[in-house]
DODOTI-687107 format. One line per field, with one value per residue (C-alpha): residue in one letter; x, z, y; residue number from 1. Coordinates in steps of 0.05 Angstrom, whole numbers, plus 5000, padded with zeros to 4 digits. Layout:
BEGIN
aa <- [a, ...]
u <- [X, ...]
w <- [Z, ...]
v <- [Y, ...]
i <- [NUM, ...]
***
This chain:
BEGIN
aa <- [x, x, x, x, x, x, x, x, x, x, x, x, x, x, x, x, x, x, x, x, x, x, x, x, x, x, x, x, x, x, x, x, x, x, x, x, x, x, x, x, x, x, x, x, x, x, x, x, x, x, x, x, x, x, x, x, x, x, x, x, x, x, x, x, x, x, x, x, x, x, x, x, x, x, x, x, x, x, x, x, x, x, x, x, x, x, x, x, x, x, x, x, x, x, x, x, x, x, x, x, x, x, x, x, x, x, x, x, x, x, x, x, x, x, x, x, x, x, x, x, x, x, x, x, x, x, x, x, x, x, x, x, x, x, x, x, x, x, x, x, x, x, x, x, x, x, x, x, x, x, x, x, x, x, x, x, x, x, x, x, x, x, x, x, x, x, x, x, x, x, x, x, x, x, x, x, x, x, x, x, x, x, x, x, x, x, x, x, x, x, x, x, x, x, x, x, x, x, x, x, x, x, x, x, x, x, x, x, x, x, x, x, x, x, x, x, x, x, x, x, x, x, x, x, x, x, x, x, x, x, x, x, x, x, x, x, x, x, x, x, x, x, x, x, x, x, x, x, x, x, x, x, x, x, x, x, x, x, x, x, x, x, x, x, x, x, x, x, x, x, x, x, x, x, x, x, x, x, x, x, x, x, x, x, x, x, x, x, x, x, x, x, x, x, x, x, x, x, x, x, x, x, x, x, x, x, x, x, x, x, x, x, x, x, x, x, x, x, x, x, x, x, x, x, x, x, x, x, x, x, x, x, x, x, x, x, x, x, x, x, x, x, x, x, x, x, x, x, x, x, x, x, x, x, x, x, x, x, x, x, x, x, x, x, x, x, x, x, x, x, x, x, x, x, x, x, x, x, x, x, x, x, x, x, x, x, x, x, x, x, x, x, x, x, x, x, x, x, x, x, x, x, x, x, x, x, x, x, x, x, x, x, x, x, x, x, x, x, x, x, x, x, x, x, x, x, x, x, x, x, x, x, x, x, x, x, x, x, x, x, x, x, x, x, x, x, x, x, x, x, x, x, x, x, x, x, x, x, x, x, x, x, x, x, x, x, x, x, x, x, x, x, x, x, x, x, x, x, x, x, x, x, x, x, x, x, x, x, x, x, x, x, x, x, x, x, x, x, x, x, x, x, x, x, x, x, x, x, x, x, x, x, x, x, x, x, x, x, x, x, x, x, x, x, x, x, x, x, x, x, x, x, x, x, x, x, x, x, x, x, x, x, x, x, x, x, x, x, x, x, x, x, x, x, x, x, x, x, x, x, x, x, x, x, x, x, x, x, x, x, x, x, x, x, x, x, x, x, x, x, x, x, x, x, x, x, x, x, x, x]
u <- [5607, 5566, 5551, 5532, 5484, 5452, 5447, 5415, 5365, 5346, 5340, 5290, 5248, 5250, 5220, 5168, 5144, 5141, 5082, 5027, 4974, 4922, 4842, 4795, 4779, 4719, 4716, 4689, 4662, 4650, 4588, 4527, 4487, 4457, 4399, 4351, 4384, 4342, 4378, 4408, 4475, 4528, 4542, 4615, 4591, 4545, 4609, 4653, 4602, 4593, 4669, 4690, 4634, 4646, 4718, 4700, 4701, 4640, 4624, 4596, 4576, 4585, 4586, 4651, 4634, 4664, 4731, 4731, 4729, 4797, 4765, 4708, 4763, 4798, 4741, 4754, 4821, 4794, 4776, 4753, 4740, 4716, 4717, 4675, 4608, 4551, 4589, 4566, 4517, 4551, 4552, 4621, 4593, 4588, 4647, 4713, 4753, 4734, 4773, 4799, 4872, 4846, 4805, 4867, 4914, 4860, 4865, 4940, 4944, 4895, 4938, 5007, 4974, 4956, 4897, 4890, 4865, 4837, 4826, 4843, 4886, 4829, 4822, 4827, 4849, 4810, 4798, 4733, 4726, 4736, 4810, 4854, 4909, 4951, 4941, 4994, 5055, 5031, 5047, 5013, 5067, 5068, 5072, 4999, 4969, 4971, 4961, 5022, 5069, 5012, 5004, 5089, 5074, 5076, 5022, 5024, 4960, 4976, 4940, 4936, 4904, 4930, 4946, 4919, 4928, 4953, 4967, 5039, 5017, 5009, 4941, 4874, 4878, 4916, 4933, 4895, 4849, 4822, 4819, 4860, 4839, 4829, 4803, 4838, 4842, 4872, 4882, 4931, 4987, 5048, 5112, 5152, 5153, 5180, 5211, 5227, 5173, 5120, 5092, 5062, 5000, 4989, 5016, 4999, 5022, 5028, 5093, 5119, 5103, 5096, 5077, 5045, 4971, 4956, 5007, 5010, 5049, 5069, 5062, 5077, 5041, 4992, 4982, 4957, 4931, 4925, 4885, 4889, 4811, 4762, 4722, 4779, 4739, 4672, 4629, 4641, 4568, 4556, 4614, 4676, 4731, 4729, 4681, 4651, 4699, 4765, 4736, 4718, 4789, 4818, 4774, 4800, 4874, 4852, 4825, 4891, 4931, 4895, 4916, 4982, 5027, 4989, 5009, 4935, 4879, 4824, 4765, 4695, 4639, 4585, 4531, 4516, 4532, 4580, 4529, 4553, 4492, 4425, 4353, 4291, 4218, 4173, 4105, 4066, 3998, 3932, 3898, 3832, 3838, 3835, 3899, 3936, 3914, 3948, 4012, 4014, 4001, 4060, 4105, 4079, 4092, 4161, 4175, 4198, 4213, 4169, 4155, 4090, 4095, 4021, 3975, 3911, 3859, 3875, 3808, 3805, 3798, 3868, 3896, 3875, 3906, 3973, 3975, 3961, 4026, 4086, 4130, 4101, 4134, 4086, 4119, 4091, 4076, 4043, 3972, 3942, 3995, 4004, 4061, 4111, 4146, 4088, 4082, 4107, 4151, 4089, 4052, 4108, 4103, 4030, 4025, 4081, 4051, 3976, 3998, 4033, 3970, 3921, 3966, 3982, 4055, 4126, 4143, 4222, 4212, 4184, 4167, 4148, 4075, 4097, 4172, 4162, 4211, 4229, 4277, 4227, 4209, 4280, 4290, 4222, 4239, 4306, 4282, 4221, 4276, 4261, 4319, 4311, 4276, 4266, 4243, 4308, 4304, 4361, 4379, 4445, 4430, 4419, 4457, 4479, 4419, 4405, 4455, 4471, 4492, 4455, 4478, 4458, 4430, 4455, 4406, 4412, 4366, 4374, 4439, 4426, 4455, 4460, 4482, 4427, 4434, 4368, 4390, 4374, 4363, 4345, 4287, 4290, 4273, 4220, 4167, 4103, 4065, 4112, 4097, 4020, 3993, 3944, 3901, 3878, 3854, 3846, 3782, 3808, 3878, 3879, 3921, 3965, 3975, 3996, 4042, 4078, 4084, 4109, 4160, 4182, 4182, 4224, 4272, 4282, 4293, 4345, 4380, 4388, 4412, 4463, 4491, 4486, 4472, 4507, 4567, 4582, 4561, 4502, 4433, 4368, 4300, 4240, 4182, 4116, 4039, 3986, 3946, 3996, 4037, 3982, 3930, 3944, 3993, 4018, 4034, 4068, 4120, 4171, 4172, 4179, 4227, 4273, 4263, 4290, 4348, 4368, 4367, 4402, 4461, 4460, 4437, 4425, 4343, 4318, 4280, 4304, 4296, 4344, 4387, 4388, 4394, 4462, 4483, 4481, 4513, 4572, 4570, 4586, 4636, 4713, 4757, 4830, 4871, 4944, 4987, 5048, 5079, 5023, 4976, 4922, 4874, 4811, 4793, 4717, 4688, 4623, 4611, 4553, 4518, 4526, 4576, 4624, 4700, 4731, 4796, 4856, 4857, 4827, 4857, 4900, 4861, 4813, 4810, 4741, 4703, 4642, 4605, 4635, 4636, 4688, 4652, 4677, 4640, 4665, 4738, 4745, 4737, 4693, 4690, 4623, 4615, 4548, 4545, 4573, 4633, 4650, 4724, 4707, 4772, 4783, 4847, 4863, 4929, 4951]
w <- [4641, 4612, 4676, 4709, 4656, 4658, 4734, 4722, 4678, 4723, 4782, 4743, 4719, 4792, 4816, 4757, 4774, 4852, 4879, 4930, 4957, 5001, 5012, 4994, 5066, 5106, 5174, 5239, 5285, 5366, 5390, 5430, 5403, 5445, 5463, 5483, 5459, 5401, 5336, 5339, 5341, 5363, 5319, 5315, 5286, 5235, 5210, 5209, 5163, 5124, 5106, 5102, 5059, 5018, 5009, 4992, 5063, 5081, 5155, 5202, 5269, 5331, 5400, 5441, 5440, 5367, 5404, 5431, 5349, 5315, 5250, 5249, 5268, 5200, 5158, 5171, 5153, 5201, 5273, 5307, 5386, 5419, 5500, 5508, 5538, 5483, 5436, 5496, 5553, 5621, 5646, 5638, 5596, 5538, 5558, 5523, 5583, 5621, 5575, 5594, 5573, 5517, 5482, 5483, 5455, 5403, 5382, 5378, 5335, 5294, 5280, 5281, 5217, 5181, 5210, 5222, 5293, 5324, 5396, 5459, 5519, 5560, 5522, 5567, 5626, 5678, 5680, 5683, 5755, 5762, 5778, 5753, 5718, 5732, 5806, 5835, 5789, 5769, 5699, 5641, 5608, 5571, 5640, 5656, 5594, 5529, 5489, 5505, 5447, 5392, 5409, 5426, 5487, 5561, 5597, 5659, 5697, 5700, 5710, 5652, 5675, 5644, 5582, 5512, 5451, 5392, 5321, 5300, 5232, 5204, 5194, 5189, 5246, 5244, 5309, 5377, 5373, 5448, 5495, 5550, 5612, 5665, 5717, 5734, 5679, 5700, 5643, 5613, 5571, 5540, 5589, 5531, 5462, 5443, 5376, 5333, 5276, 5314, 5279, 5328, 5300, 5366, 5425, 5495, 5498, 5553, 5546, 5498, 5460, 5510, 5512, 5448, 5446, 5376, 5354, 5295, 5306, 5262, 5294, 5249, 5182, 5215, 5249, 5315, 5316, 5395, 5416, 5486, 5481, 5429, 5441, 5389, 5329, 5368, 5337, 5375, 5369, 5415, 5464, 5423, 5403, 5323, 5269, 5213, 5163, 5214, 5235, 5159, 5144, 5203, 5177, 5106, 5136, 5167, 5107, 5066, 5124, 5114, 5040, 5045, 5006, 4950, 4882, 4843, 4884, 4861, 4913, 4913, 4893, 4945, 4894, 4831, 4765, 4778, 4812, 4866, 4902, 4909, 4915, 4934, 4937, 4993, 5015, 5078, 5071, 5076, 5029, 4987, 4920, 4884, 4910, 4900, 4832, 4822, 4852, 4824, 4753, 4759, 4791, 4728, 4676, 4697, 4716, 4789, 4835, 4893, 4966, 4997, 5072, 5091, 5142, 5134, 5141, 5069, 5026, 4973, 4920, 4940, 4941, 4876, 4848, 4884, 4852, 4788, 4782, 4766, 4801, 4870, 4924, 4984, 5056, 5120, 5173, 5218, 5231, 5273, 5274, 5346, 5392, 5393, 5452, 5495, 5467, 5495, 5452, 5434, 5422, 5375, 5337, 5333, 5300, 5248, 5234, 5231, 5177, 5140, 5146, 5119, 5056, 5048, 5036, 5069, 5081, 5083, 5098, 5155, 5174, 5246, 5255, 5270, 5270, 5340, 5336, 5398, 5427, 5415, 5351, 5321, 5355, 5322, 5258, 5258, 5283, 5229, 5171, 5149, 5111, 5134, 5176, 5150, 5207, 5237, 5203, 5165, 5188, 5167, 5169, 5236, 5272, 5254, 5258, 5218, 5163, 5087, 5084, 5108, 5173, 5209, 5276, 5345, 5402, 5480, 5539, 5610, 5601, 5541, 5476, 5402, 5336, 5285, 5210, 5203, 5161, 5180, 5114, 5139, 5111, 5109, 5166, 5147, 5103, 5067, 5128, 5163, 5107, 5091, 5152, 5153, 5101, 5165, 5203, 5155, 5118, 5071, 5055, 4980, 4923, 4945, 5013, 4978, 4937, 4999, 5032, 4972, 4956, 5032, 5020, 4957, 4987, 5043, 5000, 4947, 5005, 5041, 4970, 4953, 5022, 5057, 5011, 4946, 4968, 5013, 4959, 5005, 4993, 5008, 5027, 5004, 5055, 5036, 5033, 4979, 5028, 5025, 4963, 4923, 4941, 4883, 4827, 4870, 4928, 4879, 4853, 4909, 4898, 4821, 4827, 4875, 4822, 4769, 4805, 4826, 4752, 4730, 4783, 4758, 4819, 4828, 4830, 4861, 4923, 4996, 4979, 4927, 4967, 5028, 4977, 4946, 5017, 5041, 4983, 5002, 5069, 5047, 4991, 5000, 4947, 4947, 4901, 4875, 4839, 4794, 4760, 4722, 4723, 4784, 4793, 4835, 4853, 4885, 4928, 4889, 4830, 4841, 4779, 4772, 4824, 4804, 4826, 4820, 4782, 4781, 4705, 4644, 4643, 4576, 4573, 4619, 4622, 4651, 4640, 4636, 4615, 4641, 4619, 4634, 4643, 4658, 4699, 4739, 4720, 4744, 4710, 4740, 4720, 4717, 4725, 4686, 4696, 4739, 4714, 4735, 4747, 4790, 4769, 4734, 4712, 4694, 4665, 4667]
v <- [8669, 8623, 8591, 8654, 8666, 8600, 8602, 8668, 8644, 8581, 8631, 8669, 8609, 8592, 8653, 8660, 8588, 8599, 8563, 8588, 8555, 8579, 8575, 8639, 8657, 8644, 8678, 8654, 8701, 8677, 8709, 8691, 8750, 8810, 8847, 8798, 8739, 8721, 8736, 8811, 8821, 8873, 8929, 8913, 8846, 8883, 8925, 8855, 8820, 8883, 8886, 8822, 8791, 8852, 8825, 8758, 8725, 8682, 8703, 8647, 8664, 8609, 8607, 8581, 8508, 8504, 8522, 8449, 8419, 8435, 8397, 8450, 8508, 8485, 8505, 8581, 8616, 8680, 8672, 8731, 8725, 8786, 8789, 8854, 8864, 8861, 8808, 8760, 8751, 8764, 8696, 8664, 8612, 8667, 8713, 8693, 8720, 8654, 8598, 8531, 8509, 8460, 8518, 8560, 8506, 8495, 8568, 8568, 8507, 8536, 8603, 8563, 8517, 8582, 8617, 8699, 8709, 8773, 8778, 8827, 8824, 8791, 8728, 8670, 8714, 8669, 8597, 8564, 8564, 8639, 8641, 8698, 8668, 8731, 8729, 8689, 8717, 8783, 8770, 8724, 8677, 8613, 8583, 8603, 8631, 8579, 8643, 8672, 8648, 8655, 8727, 8737, 8773, 8770, 8814, 8848, 8886, 8962, 9035, 9075, 9132, 9193, 9151, 9149, 9098, 9133, 9099, 9082, 9113, 9043, 9008, 9040, 9098, 9161, 9197, 9186, 9129, 9132, 9199, 9207, 9159, 9215, 9164, 9097, 9044, 8980, 8933, 8884, 8914, 8867, 8869, 8829, 8821, 8759, 8771, 8828, 8809, 8833, 8892, 8949, 8985, 9035, 9046, 9069, 9146, 9199, 9244, 9194, 9127, 9070, 8999, 8968, 8968, 8926, 8879, 8838, 8776, 8718, 8651, 8590, 8593, 8644, 8707, 8732, 8800, 8832, 8891, 8927, 8918, 8900, 8968, 8994, 8959, 8979, 9039, 9103, 9108, 9049, 9053, 9043, 9080, 9079, 9103, 9054, 9066, 9056, 8993, 8969, 8985, 8947, 8884, 8897, 8892, 8828, 8798, 8814, 8794, 8718, 8720, 8755, 8709, 8716, 8752, 8759, 8783, 8735, 8756, 8718, 8768, 8763, 8765, 8723, 8737, 8790, 8840, 8891, 8894, 8858, 8874, 8836, 8852, 8831, 8848, 8831, 8806, 8856, 8897, 8891, 8850, 8912, 8935, 8867, 8868, 8939, 8913, 8843, 8871, 8909, 8850, 8809, 8859, 8880, 8807, 8818, 8756, 8772, 8744, 8749, 8736, 8715, 8686, 8645, 8707, 8721, 8713, 8663, 8712, 8742, 8672, 8660, 8722, 8702, 8631, 8657, 8703, 8659, 8714, 8706, 8664, 8653, 8651, 8648, 8707, 8651, 8624, 8683, 8738, 8740, 8768, 8716, 8747, 8720, 8654, 8585, 8536, 8494, 8552, 8578, 8517, 8507, 8571, 8560, 8494, 8518, 8564, 8504, 8464, 8518, 8536, 8453, 8476, 8475, 8543, 8557, 8635, 8672, 8744, 8759, 8799, 8867, 8842, 8816, 8762, 8714, 8668, 8605, 8631, 8631, 8558, 8535, 8559, 8529, 8458, 8465, 8470, 8540, 8571, 8644, 8698, 8768, 8814, 8843, 8909, 8943, 9014, 9044, 9115, 9124, 9076, 8996, 8956, 8890, 8871, 8885, 8814, 8744, 8716, 8652, 8665, 8665, 8658, 8650, 8647, 8625, 8593, 8562, 8586, 8561, 8587, 8563, 8555, 8594, 8658, 8733, 8771, 8839, 8877, 8963, 8992, 9041, 9007, 9034, 9036, 9079, 9135, 9115, 9096, 9167, 9131, 9085, 9145, 9203, 9200, 9261, 9229, 9252, 9247, 9309, 9276, 9216, 9250, 9285, 9216, 9181, 9231, 9220, 9148, 9151, 9198, 9141, 9086, 9126, 9149, 9080, 9054, 9101, 9115, 9045, 8990, 9005, 9030, 8972, 8920, 8899, 8873, 8915, 8875, 8919, 8910, 8933, 8918, 8920, 8963, 9017, 9017, 8982, 9035, 9083, 9092, 9150, 9105, 9057, 9107, 9094, 9021, 9026, 9082, 9035, 8976, 9024, 9042, 8971, 8951, 9009, 8994, 8921, 8890, 8822, 8824, 8760, 8732, 8724, 8648, 8646, 8689, 8636, 8583, 8611, 8632, 8563, 8532, 8592, 8562, 8492, 8512, 8504, 8539, 8522, 8573, 8549, 8604, 8573, 8632, 8672, 8618, 8616, 8551, 8553, 8488, 8485, 8430, 8450, 8495, 8544, 8565, 8644, 8650, 8704, 8727, 8790, 8794, 8837, 8842, 8804, 8736, 8720, 8652, 8612, 8536, 8506, 8451, 8488, 8550, 8614, 8687, 8745, 8817, 8882, 8937, 8992, 8984, 8913, 8845, 8786, 8718, 8684, 8608, 8592, 8519, 8461, 8423, 8351, 8376, 8437, 8471, 8534, 8555, 8632, 8656, 8729]
i <- [1, 2, 3, 4, 5, 6, 7, 8, 9, 10, 11, 12, 13, 14, 15, 16, 17, 18, 19, 20, 21, 22, 23, 24, 25, 26, 27, 28, 29, 30, 31, 32, 33, 34, 35, 36, 37, 38, 39, 40, 41, 42, 43, 44, 45, 46, 47, 48, 49, 50, 51, 52, 53, 54, 55, 56, 57, 58, 59, 60, 61, 62, 63, 64, 65, 66, 67, 68, 69, 70, 71, 72, 73, 74, 75, 76, 77, 78, 79, 80, 81, 82, 83, 84, 85, 86, 87, 88, 89, 90, 91, 92, 93, 94, 95, 96, 97, 98, 99, 100, 101, 102, 103, 104, 105, 106, 107, 108, 109, 110, 111, 112, 113, 114, 115, 116, 117, 118, 119, 120, 121, 122, 123, 124, 125, 126, 127, 128, 129, 130, 131, 132, 133, 134, 135, 136, 137, 138, 139, 140, 141, 142, 143, 144, 145, 146, 147, 148, 149, 150, 151, 152, 153, 154, 155, 156, 157, 158, 159, 160, 161, 162, 163, 164, 165, 166, 167, 168, 169, 170, 171, 172, 173, 174, 175, 176, 177, 178, 179, 180, 181, 182, 183, 184, 185, 186, 187, 188, 189, 190, 191, 192, 193, 194, 195, 196, 197, 198, 199, 200, 201, 202, 203, 204, 205, 206, 207, 208, 209, 210, 211, 212, 213, 214, 215, 216, 217, 218, 219, 220, 221, 222, 223, 224, 225, 226, 227, 228, 229, 230, 231, 232, 233, 234, 235, 236, 237, 238, 239, 240, 241, 242, 243, 244, 245, 246, 247, 248, 249, 250, 251, 252, 253, 254, 255, 256, 257, 258, 259, 260, 261, 262, 263, 264, 265, 266, 267, 268, 269, 270, 271, 272, 273, 274, 275, 276, 277, 278, 279, 280, 281, 282, 283, 284, 285, 286, 287, 288, 289, 290, 291, 292, 293, 294, 295, 296, 297, 298, 299, 300, 301, 302, 303, 304, 305, 306, 307, 308, 309, 310, 311, 312, 313, 314, 315, 316, 317, 318, 319, 320, 321, 322, 323, 324, 325, 326, 327, 328, 329, 330, 331, 332, 333, 334, 335, 336, 337, 338, 339, 340, 341, 342, 343, 344, 345, 346, 347, 348, 349, 350, 351, 352, 353, 354, 355, 356, 357, 358, 359, 360, 361, 362, 363, 364, 365, 366, 367, 368, 369, 370, 371, 372, 373, 374, 375, 376, 377, 378, 379, 380, 381, 382, 383, 384, 385, 386, 387, 388, 389, 390, 391, 392, 393, 394, 395, 396, 397, 398, 399, 400, 401, 402, 403, 404, 405, 406, 407, 408, 409, 410, 411, 412, 413, 414, 415, 416, 417, 418, 419, 420, 421, 422, 423, 424, 425, 426, 427, 428, 429, 430, 431, 432, 433, 434, 435, 436, 437, 438, 439, 440, 441, 442, 443, 444, 445, 446, 447, 448, 449, 450, 451, 452, 453, 454, 455, 456, 457, 458, 459, 460, 461, 462, 463, 464, 465, 466, 467, 468, 469, 470, 471, 472, 473, 474, 475, 476, 477, 478, 479, 480, 481, 482, 483, 484, 485, 486, 487, 488, 489, 490, 491, 492, 493, 494, 495, 496, 497, 498, 499, 500, 501, 502, 503, 504, 505, 506, 507, 508, 509, 510, 511, 512, 513, 514, 515, 516, 517, 518, 519, 520, 521, 522, 523, 524, 525, 526, 527, 528, 529, 530, 531, 532, 533, 534, 535, 536, 537, 538, 539, 540, 541, 542, 543, 544, 545, 546, 547, 548, 549, 550, 551, 552, 553, 554, 555, 556, 557, 558, 559, 560, 561, 562, 563, 564, 565, 566, 567, 568, 569, 570, 571, 572, 573, 574, 575, 576, 577, 578, 579, 580, 581, 582, 583, 584, 585, 586, 587, 588, 589, 590]
***
C-alpha cells in the first residue's frame, strides 16, 4: 500500500514538473506584394498581419528566395505560403505553384522540426521548368511531390462541379464555406490520407460529405494545414469566400496551433507599456505661420510627440517655429514634391538627398507628396537607410487597404523582386484636406461651414478608432495640415477630440519614428519560453524597454534582474519590463 502511495506521489510530482520549451511565435508570410508592385499587399495579408500581430506573433513579409535558406526559416515558427493570384505577380518566379524539390524539402524539414505551415493544394504542383508533376501518374505522391508526407496526403485532379465546401463544425467556419460550383471546377483533392491523426476542418459536399477540403496534419514536431484553395481565407469582398471575422479566427487557430503544447498563455503585447492600441500625430507641411502657431501651441501644451513631413519650400519663420518646439520631429516629403511615379531611379535619389541637404539632417521617415508612392522610391528609401514610409492609407471601414500594424515593404517590377527592411506605417485614408478643402475655393467659407465639416471629420476619426483600430489593438496615424486643422479653433476640434479618445483608452501615444524603432527591435528579438510546473521563464535575446506581455493571471512571484511592473486593465494582467537587464530572463510563478 505504501509503495503504491509513494508511486502515486512520484507520478503526480513528475506531472507537476513536466517541462515544455518553445519560442514565442514569429510568422513569415511569403508574398511579393500586389497592385503595381511598390508596397501594397493583398487584403488577405492585411488580415493576417492584423490577427497574428494582435495575438502576439511578429510578422515578416518575404519573397520566395528565403525558402532556400533553412537557417533564416528557423527564425520563424509560422510559415504562410499562398499560391493564389493577387498575393504574387503572375510570373512563375513569384507564383508558389512553381517550386523546386529543394524548396519543398526545406519547407518539409522546417515543419518536421516544429513549424506550423499554412498553404494550399497547388503548392509546388509544377516544376520550375513548367512541367506539371501530376501529368505522368495522374496523382501527386511522395514520389513526385516532396510535400506529400508533410501534408499527409496524396492528391489527384477532379472536377468538383455541383459540389461545395462545407465546414465539419470544427474551426472558424460554420455551414457552407463556398457556394456550389455550377461550372466545371477542376482542382486537386486528397485521394488518400496517410494517417488517422489528420484533422478535417471542412469537406467537399454534394449529396453527402466527400473528400477533405481543409486538413490539419501533425508532421514530426510541427503541423501542416492544407487548404483546397487559399481563397478560403481571402476576403469575400475581394474575390475570396470568407468574411474578415472568419479569416481572423483562422489565423487565431494558426497561432494557437503553433503553441499548442503550452499550459500558460503568455503572449507578446504588440505595443509598449501594456497599451492595447497606439496613436501617432503627423502633419504635412503647408500653411501660414499663424496656422502653424495655433497647432504647435496645442502640441506643446499637451506634450504630444508629433512628426511633420516637410519639403524645403517651408519659410524660415516656420522652420524656426518647428525647431523651437521640443515635441516636433521633422521628416521628409522630398525636395520639390514631384509625382514619384514619373521619376527615374536617379531622379528619385536626387529628390530624397536634396531635401536632406537643405535641412542638413539625415531623415529616417518619409511621406510621398499626394501619397504617390513608387517602386524606385521605395527601393531608394531602403537603400538610403530610411526606417519607414507613411503613405499607404489605412481604410478598414470600406475595404481592407493599409495596415493597422507596421509591415516591411515588398516590391517588384519587371522580374525583379525584393523584400525591404523599410517599414510601412499606414496613415488614415481621409485626412483634414478631405473635409476642409473648401477653404481653398470658397471665399465665404465661414464658421458654420467649418462646424459642419469639423463634425464630419470628427465622426470619421471616431468611427475609424472605435470600429477599426481599437477592437483590433491597432495603430492610428492621424494625417493633417496646419493649413486645414490649424485654420481655426473650430477646425482643431476633431484632432483634439481624437487625442482625448486615445488617451482615455490608454493608447500608446507616440511618433512613427519610435514605432519603427520598436518594431525593428521586435524583428531582431527572440524569446524562448520554458514551463516547469507552475514556473514560466522567458529568456530574451534582448530586453526592450517598455516591452509588455499579456499574462493568463496575476503571477504569485516575479524574478527579474531589472525594473518591471504588473498592471491590470480590461480584466487582463500585463507584465511590463522597464529597463534592460544583463541576465535577460524573467521568471513568473503562477
